[in-house]
C-alpha positions in Angstrom: 11.7 -1.7 37.7 9.3 -3.2 35.3 7.1 -1.0 33.2 3.5 -0.7 34.4 2.1 -2.9 31.7 4.3 -5.9 32.8 3.6 -5.7 36.5 1.3 -8.1 38.1 -1.6 -6.5 39.9 -1.0 -6.3 43.6 -3.4 -7.9 46.0 -4.3 -5.7 49.0 -5.5 -7.0 52.3 -7.6 -5.2 54.9 -8.8 -5.9 58.5 -11.9 -4.3 60.0 -12.3 -5.6 63.6 -12.1 -9.3 63.4 -12.9 -9.5 59.7 -10.2 -9.8 57.1 -10.4 -9.7 53.4 -8.5 -9.0 50.2 -9.0 -6.5 47.4 -8.0 -7.6 44.0 -7.6 -4.6 41.6 -8.6 -4.3 37.9 -12.0 -5.8 38.3 -10.8 -9.3 39.0 -13.1 -11.2 41.3 -12.2 -12.9 44.5 -12.4 -16.7 44.7 -15.5 -16.5 47.0 -17.3 -14.2 44.5 -16.2 -16.4 41.6 -17.9 -19.5 43.1 -21.3 -18.1 42.2 -22.7 -18.4 45.8 -24.1 -15.2 47.1 -22.6 -14.0 50.4 -26.0 -13.0 51.8 -25.9 -12.5 55.6 -29.7 -12.5 55.9 -29.9 -16.3 55.9 -28.3 -16.3 59.4 -31.0 -16.5 62.0 -31.3 -13.7 64.6 -31.2 -14.5 68.3 -34.0 -13.6 70.6 -32.0 -10.7 72.0 -31.4 -9.3 68.5 -35.1 -9.5 67.7 -36.0 -7.7 71.0 -33.3 -5.1 70.4 -34.6 -4.4 66.9 -38.3 -4.4 67.8 -38.2 -2.6 71.1 -35.1 -0.4 71.4 -35.0 0.8 67.8 -38.7 1.5 67.2 -40.0 4.9 66.2 -40.3 7.2 69.2 -43.8 8.5 69.8 -44.3 12.2 69.4 -47.2 14.6 70.2 -49.3 15.9 67.3 -48.7 19.1 65.4 -51.5 21.0 67.3 -50.1 20.0 70.7 -46.6 21.2 69.8 -48.0 24.5 68.5 -49.9 25.1 71.7 -46.8 24.2 73.8 -44.6 26.6 71.8 -46.9 29.5 72.5 -47.7 28.5 76.1 -44.2 27.9 77.3 -43.0 31.6 77.4 -46.2 32.6 79.2 -45.7 29.9 81.8 -42.0 30.7 82.3 -42.7 34.4 82.7 -45.4 33.7 85.3 -43.0 31.4 87.1 -40.4 34.2 87.1 -42.8 36.7 88.5 -43.8 34.2 91.3 -40.2 33.5 92.2 -39.5 37.3 92.3 -42.5 37.8 94.6 -41.3 35.0 96.9 -37.8 36.4 97.1 -39.2 39.8 97.9 -41.3 38.3 100.8 -38.2 36.7 102.3 -36.0 39.8 101.9 -38.1 41.9 104.3 
């Protein structure tokens, strides 16, 4: 075996889905990065379906205001207790 100083750096390959690439250790740059051209994916145009997906499906969901939520938190137990009493009354009427 060669001492670590004499070994050539090993190139590692990876595959994620259909994409493949290489990792060169010790800070060496890959040939694509050495060319000076940025690999910016934003220059690729989006399709109509992608724009619709981003603008319609992934928009912020509407939510009620703080005051509405506060009223709902306090009103919900009262409404549920009243519903429970009504259901108990109806069951008592049918049990006779």
